[in-house]
DRENROSE-314711 format. One record per residue (C-alpha): x, y, z; residue in one letter; residue number from 1. Coordinates in steps of 0.05 Angstrom, whole numbers. Example, Ala and Ser with C-alpha at 12.3 -4.5 7.8 and 13.67 -1.06 7.14 Angstrom:
REM DRENROSE-314711
{{246 -90 156} "A" 1}
{{273 -21 143} "S" 2}
//
This chain:
REM DRENROSE-314711
{{0 0 0} "M" 1}
{{25 70 -15} "K" 2}
{{45 110 46} "N" 3}
{{-23 135 67} "S" 4}
{{6 202 87} "F" 5}
{{15 216 14} "N" 6}
{{-60 210 4} "V" 7}
{{-89 232 71} "L" 8}
{{-80 302 98} "L" 9}
{{-9 311 72} "V" 10}
{{45 362 86} "A" 11}
{{26 424 124} "L" 12}
{{97 450 126} "L" 13}
{{121 504 174} "P" 14}
{{119 575 149} "A" 15}
{{167 626 175} "A" 16}
{{116 682 173} "V" 17}
{{43 661 166} "A" 18}
{{19 727 138} "C" 19}
{{69 723 81} "S" 20}
{{23 678 41} "V" 21}
{{-37 724 44} "Y" 22}
{{-50 799 48} "D" 23}
{{-94 806 110} "A" 24}
{{-105 879 92} "S" 25}
{{-158 853 44} "L" 26}
{{-204 852 105} "V" 27}
{{-200 928 108} "D" 28}
{{-223 931 35} "K" 29}
{{-287 894 50} "G" 30}
{{-262 830 17} "L" 31}
{{-266 760 44} "A" 32}
{{-197 755 74} "G" 33}
{{-168 723 136} "V" 34}
{{-165 767 198} "P" 35}
{{-102 805 215} "I" 36}
{{-54 773 264} "R" 37}
{{-63 803 333} "P" 38}
{{-7 841 367} "P" 39}
{{55 802 388} "A" 40}
{{40 822 460} "S" 41}
{{-19 773 461} "T" 42}
{{30 714 459} "S" 43}
{{84 692 508} "S" 44}
{{131 634 519} "E" 45}
{{90 616 581} "A" 46}
{{27 600 541} "D" 47}
{{11 527 556} "D" 48}
{{-61 512 538} "V" 49}
{{-71 451 494} "E" 50}
{{-135 432 457} "A" 51}
{{-150 377 407} "V" 52}
{{-210 380 359} "F" 53}
{{-239 325 316} "A" 54}
{{-270 348 251} "F" 55}
{{-343 331 236} "R" 56}
{{-400 354 191} "N" 57}
{{-354 359 131} "V" 58}
{{-398 389 76} "S" 59}
{{-384 393 2} "L" 60}
{{-454 413 -21} "D" 61}
{{-451 483 -52} "Q" 62}
{{-509 478 -99} "S" 63}
{{-553 538 -115} "G" 64}
{{-518 601 -93} "D" 65}
{{-486 570 -32} "R" 66}
{{-417 573 -66} "W" 67}
{{-421 649 -64} "R" 68}
{{-417 649 12} "R" 69}
{{-360 600 23} "F" 70}
{{-288 613 9} "G" 71}
{{-236 669 10} "L" 72}
{{-216 724 -37} "D" 73}
{{-150 693 -58} "L" 74}
{{-128 743 -110} "D" 75}
{{-144 810 -78} "G" 76}
{{-195 826 -133} "M" 77}
{{-270 828 -135} "N" 78}
{{-288 804 -204} "T" 79}
{{-362 820 -211} "V" 80}
{{-362 827 -287} "S" 81}
{{-320 799 -345} "V" 82}
{{-292 869 -354} "L" 83}
{{-261 871 -284} "D" 84}
{{-188 858 -271} "A" 85}
{{-169 785 -261} "A" 86}
{{-106 749 -236} "E" 87}
{{-97 711 -302} "C" 88}
{{-128 698 -370} "V" 89}
{{-188 652 -364} "A" 90}
{{-217 608 -419} "A" 91}
{{-245 650 -476} "N" 92}
{{-220 711 -438} "G" 93}
{{-281 709 -393} "Q" 94}
{{-264 696 -320} "P" 95}
{{-315 663 -274} "P" 96}
{{-347 716 -230} "L" 97}
{{-331 719 -157} "D" 98}
{{-379 706 -99} "G" 99}
{{-394 753 -42} "Q" 100}
{{-337 799 -22} "K" 101}
{{-292 774 -78} "G" 102}
{{-296 700 -58} "I" 103}
{{-258 655 -107} "D" 104}
{{-297 590 -109} "N" 105}
{{-307 570 -181} "A" 106}
{{-296 497 -162} "F" 107}
{{-355 501 -115} "G" 108}
{{-397 534 -168} "Q" 109}
{{-381 490 -228} "Y" 110}
{{-349 424 -207} "V" 111}
{{-372 404 -137} "L" 112}
{{-446 402 -155} "P" 113}
{{-429 352 -211} "T" 114}
{{-386 310 -164} "V" 115}
{{-437 310 -108} "V" 116}
{{-491 292 -160} "G" 117}
{{-450 234 -187} "L" 118}
{{-435 205 -119} "V" 119}
{{-503 210 -86} "A" 120}
{{-480 185 -18} "C" 121}
{{-413 222 -17} "L" 122}
{{-426 265 44} "E" 123}
{{-462 209 81} "D" 124}
{{-403 162 74} "N" 125}
{{-353 216 95} "I" 126}
{{-396 227 157} "A" 127}
{{-401 152 169} "L" 128}
{{-326 140 166} "N" 129}
{{-306 202 204} "Q" 130}
{{-360 190 255} "G" 131}
{{-335 120 268} "C" 132}
{{-264 146 277} "G" 133}
{{-235 121 211} "R" 134}
{{-194 176 179} "G" 135}
{{-222 229 226} "T" 136}
{{-182 293 218} "V" 137}
{{-152 319 284} "L" 138}
{{-125 389 297} "M" 139}
{{-83 401 358} "R" 140}
{{-70 470 387} "L" 141}
{{-12 479 434} "R" 142}
{{24 538 466} "N" 143}
{{-43 575 465} "W" 144}
{{-59 627 518} "N" 145}
{{-131 603 521} "G" 146}
{{-159 671 502} "S" 147}
{{-194 696 438} "P" 148}
{{-129 727 413} "N" 149}
{{-60 696 408} "D" 150}
{{-7 719 359} "A" 151}
{{30 653 357} "K" 152}
{{0 583 367} "V" 153}
{{32 516 353} "D" 154}
{{-15 474 309} "V" 155}
{{-8 401 289} "S" 156}
{{-56 363 244} "T" 157}
{{-64 288 243} "F" 158}
{{-114 236 220} "F" 159}
{{-137 177 260} "A" 160}
{{-137 103 243} "V" 161}
{{-194 91 292} "D" 162}
{{-227 122 353} "G" 163}
{{-271 102 412} "T" 164}
{{-314 130 467} "S" 165}
{{-281 86 519} "L" 166}
{{-246 122 576} "D" 167}
{{-199 65 592} "D" 168}
{{-161 48 528} "I" 169}
{{-100 16 561} "S" 170}
{{-116 -56 540} "D" 171}
{{-151 -48 474} "L" 172}
{{-126 -93 417} "E" 173}
{{-123 -85 342} "W" 174}
{{-156 -131 292} "G" 175}
{{-209 -134 238} "G" 176}
{{-196 -113 167} "S" 177}
{{-121 -100 156} "S" 178}
{{-113 -99 232} "G" 179}
{{-139 -28 232} "S" 180}
{{-199 -35 279} "R" 181}
{{-199 -25 354} "L" 182}
{{-222 -88 389} "M" 183}
{{-243 -103 460} "L" 184}
{{-189 -143 497} "P" 185}
{{-192 -218 484} "G" 186}
{{-254 -210 441} "S" 187}
{{-276 -209 369} "T" 188}
{{-321 -150 385} "E" 189}
{{-301 -80 362} "E" 190}
{{-293 -25 413} "A" 191}
{{-350 26 416} "P" 192}
{{-348 81 364} "D" 193}
{{-334 153 385} "P" 194}
{{-393 186 421} "A" 195}
{{-375 257 398} "W" 196}
{{-385 285 468} "D" 197}
{{-316 316 475} "G" 198}
{{-285 256 511} "N" 199}
{{-268 208 454} "D" 200}
{{-199 179 444} "H" 201}
{{-169 176 374} "F" 202}
{{-108 135 354} "F" 203}
{{-62 173 307} "V" 204}
{{-38 142 242} "D" 205}
{{38 131 247} "P" 206}
{{49 159 177} "S" 207}
{{32 228 205} "T" 208}
{{91 225 254} "L" 209}
{{166 226 249} "I" 210}
{{195 162 279} "T" 211}
{{128 149 312} "G" 212}
{{135 207 361} "D" 213}
{{71 246 376} "L" 214}
{{113 306 393} "D" 215}
{{145 305 324} "R" 216}
{{87 308 275} "P" 217}
{{101 313 201} "V" 218}
{{44 364 197} "V" 219}
{{68 420 242} "W" 220}
{{59 495 240} "Q" 221}
{{90 535 296} "T" 222}
{{66 603 272} "D" 223}
{{-9 598 265} "A" 224}
{{-51 649 304} "Y" 225}
{{-119 663 334} "I" 226}
{{-156 728 322} "S" 227}
{{-222 741 356} "N" 228}
{{-232 666 367} "R" 229}
{{-215 651 294} "R" 230}
{{-158 602 284} "V" 231}
{{-118 618 222} "V" 232}
{{-74 563 194} "L" 233}
{{-37 574 128} "P" 234}
{{-31 515 80} "L" 235}
{{25 507 31} "D" 236}
{{22 478 -39} "T" 237}
{{30 406 -14} "G" 238}
{{-31 405 31} "S" 239}
{{-77 349 11} "T" 240}
{{-141 330 48} "F" 241}
{{-171 261 37} "V" 242}
{{-236 238 69} "F" 243}
{{-255 165 66} "L" 244}
{{-321 148 33} "T" 245}
{{-321 73 46} "G" 246}
{{-309 46 -24} "P" 247}
{{-264 105 -41} "G" 248}
{{-242 173 -17} "S" 249}
{{-249 247 -32} "F" 250}
{{-181 278 -43} "S" 251}
{{-164 350 -57} "I" 252}
{{-98 389 -55} "S" 253}
{{-101 461 -32} "I" 254}
{{-54 521 -25} "N" 255}
{{-92 567 22} "G" 256}
{{-119 565 93} "F" 257}
{{-156 526 146} "V" 258}
{{-195 575 188} "I" 259}
{{-242 556 245} "A" 260}
{{-283 594 296} "D" 261}
{{-275 572 368} "L" 262}
{{-337 573 412} "S" 263}
{{-335 619 473} "E" 264}
{{-322 560 519} "D" 265}
{{-268 532 473} "G" 266}
{{-302 464 468} "Q" 267}
{{-323 465 395} "T" 268}
{{-306 493 327} "L" 269}
{{-371 526 310} "E" 270}
{{-353 532 237} "K" 271}
{{-292 518 197} "G" 272}
{{-269 528 126} "L" 273}
{{-214 497 84} "I" 274}
{{-204 543 25} "A" 275}
{{-151 557 -27} "G" 276}
{{-124 545 -96} "R" 277}
{{-134 477 -129} "F" 278}
{{-88 463 -189} "P" 279}
{{-124 437 -251} "A" 280}
{{-72 383 -260} "G" 281}
{{-94 351 -194} "K" 282}
{{-166 337 -216} "L" 283}
{{-158 267 -243} "V" 284}
{{-121 246 -180} "S" 285}
{{-181 272 -142} "A" 286}
{{-233 236 -185} "L" 287}
{{-202 166 -187} "E" 288}
{{-203 156 -111} "P" 289}
{{-277 171 -113} "L" 290}
{{-288 115 -163} "G" 291}
{{-295 159 -225} "V" 292}
{{-252 112 -267} "C" 293}
{{-283 121 -336} "D" 294}
{{-235 165 -377} "E" 295}
{{-292 196 -417} "T" 296}
{{-327 218 -354} "L" 297}
{{-262 243 -325} "Q" 298}
{{-250 283 -389} "G" 299}
{{-319 315 -385} "S" 300}
{{-308 338 -313} "I" 301}
{{-238 361 -329} "L" 302}
{{-265 402 -387} "G" 303}
{{-316 434 -341} "L" 304}
{{-261 453 -293} "L" 305}
{{-213 478 -348} "T" 306}
{{-267 523 -377} "D" 307}
{{-275 557 -309} "N" 308}
{{-205 566 -282} "L" 309}
{{-196 634 -249} "D" 310}
{{-129 633 -212} "L" 311}
{{-56 616 -219} "R" 312}
{{-31 555 -181} "S" 313}
{{22 598 -147} "D" 314}
{{2 670 -135} "P" 315}
{{76 691 -133} "D" 316}
{{93 662 -201} "V" 317}
{{68 691 -267} "G" 318}
{{30 752 -289} "S" 319}
{{-41 774 -309} "P" 320}
{{-23 756 -380} "D" 321}
{{-12 682 -364} "D" 322}
{{-67 630 -371} "E" 323}
{{-103 609 -309} "C" 324}
{{-80 542 -281} "T" 325}
{{-121 535 -217} "A" 326}
{{-189 547 -187} "T" 327}
{{-214 572 -120} "G" 328}
{{-244 518 -76} "V" 329}
{{-275 515 -7} "A" 330}
{{-313 467 38} "F" 331}
{{-338 472 108} "S" 332}
{{-333 432 172} "F" 333}
{{-346 436 247} "Q" 334}
{{-307 406 304} "G" 335}
{{-311 382 376} "I" 336}
{{-260 370 431} "R" 337}
{{-226 302 431} "A" 338}
{{-166 266 461} "R" 339}
{{-106 236 426} "I" 340}
{{-86 168 453} "A" 341}
{{-15 163 480} "D" 342}
{{-7 99 440} "Q" 343}
{{2 108 365} "V" 344}
{{-37 61 321} "A" 345}
{{6 2 299} "P" 346}
{{-18 5 227} "V" 347}
{{-33 58 176} "E" 348}
{{-105 71 155} "L" 349}
{{-121 28 94} "P" 350}
{{-138 72 34} "I" 351}
{{-184 40 -18} "P" 352}
{{-165 45 -92} "E" 353}
{{-230 36 -130} "P" 354}
{{-197 46 -198} "C" 355}
{{-139 -2 -186} "A" 356}
{{-176 -59 -220} "N" 357}
{{-162 -51 -295} "P" 358}
{{-221 -95 -312} "G" 359}
{{-271 -45 -285} "R" 360}
{{-313 -12 -338} "G" 361}
{{-337 49 -301} "G" 362}
{{-351 82 -234} "P" 363}
{{-418 52 -218} "E" 364}
{{-395 -5 -172} "P" 365}
{{-362 45 -124} "A" 366}
{{-424 88 -115} "F" 367}
{{-468 72 -55} "D" 368}
{{-539 97 -64} "R" 369}
{{-568 64 -2} "C" 370}
{{-559 122 47} "C" 371}
{{-600 168 90} "R" 372}
{{-595 232 48} "S" 373}
{{-622 197 -14} "V" 374}
{{-678 167 28} "E" 375}
{{-697 236 57} "L" 376}
{{-684 281 -2} "N" 377}
{{-697 237 -64} "S" 378}
{{-736 175 -41} "P" 379}
{{-753 159 -113} "E" 380}
{{-678 150 -127} "A" 381}
{{-669 99 -71} "L" 382}
{{-654 31 -103} "P" 383}
{{-707 -21 -92} "L" 384}
{{-656 -69 -62} "D" 385}
{{-637 -21 -6} "C" 386}
{{-657 -51 60} "T" 387}
{{-668 -22 130} "A" 388}
{{-603 -55 149} "E" 389}
{{-567 -15 94} "D" 390}
{{-594 50 121} "L" 391}
{{-586 36 195} "Q" 392}
{{-513 57 202} "P" 393}
{{-531 126 178} "Y" 394}
{{-591 131 224} "V" 395}
{{-548 111 285} "D" 396}
{{-489 156 269} "L" 397}
{{-474 208 324} "P" 398}
{{-452 254 268} "N" 399}
{{-515 271 230} "P" 400}
{{-520 277 155} "I" 401}
{{-480 340 139} "P" 402}
{{-523 402 136} "V" 403}
{{-487 458 99} "P" 404}
{{-474 519 141} "L" 405}
{{-520 577 124} "E" 406}
{{-466 629 127} "Q" 407}
{{-394 628 105} "G" 408}
{{-337 671 127} "F" 409}
//
């Protein structure tokens, strides 16, 4: 199996100065930028608060005009007509128009609705896997002062192989498929799934660590910050998020930001956003893990993306006369307090490869249409062979079917 860190939440490399990758003064211009870093006096070497959050309610649905409210203005321009200035030359010389406050989210406008439509149970299966602890994204804040403003916070990001609601995890064993499931000691019964009550334990995938040391994460940013309860975490060009969908995964590489709003009591992330630039050349590598294996279908979606590129892959390379090579993308999440187990998982999280079988003729076998959202929103599309047993895992899930946030950032 490929090193799963190359396909799951990869490479959030340290940045010397977090603000260097984005002009926070855009906020002053009424554009959808990240907040300005608070004064250095808000941080000190004595800051010692630590908090871990597990991501939940990951939502990709940006149909209708929802795409206009989610994302960031990544190019410092508000392109409201084809005559306005743009960062690069778009297809046919007509750049996709921005959302509210200059939000760059052409991917959410043109591509995500197609992907979500193709994979009817995409969000349900992401919720199911993350809710059960498999591949759950974890964000750890350290050296935080515990207040709404801190100019320098240490942030690590991991993903979990599995998680559980049990308080005593000292004698749990590993078994099941690929040895990647938590089992009750001396039993063939799996440990209880996370309860999502703020007390769950998650076991970190060893591929996210250097020499298996929890204090030496591969994904490590020492210069993030918190401004008015908003965590700001810059992402470099190698940052890839992958969410398991059961038969496949949703993978997307982003150069941009993770931003998340802390609740007043610091126990939840009320709303979060992963937003940035998505290079066009990465699209096929995002579609195949989903199970979109048919080259003709891949080409159709790639053409849709190519026709609506609105950014350069690297904002510091090139000029307005160059062709666009990337698109703005954003998706939302929420989070809740969690605990990281002292023991690292002994195995990496197995990543399915639905297009690995060359004999497969198309994407249909990877698409699960027996899920709760189809039953509730499009009951006529629910296959006749779907049983109550097929739907029960979604009904029982502590993480509900994702409901897109009403407001963005």
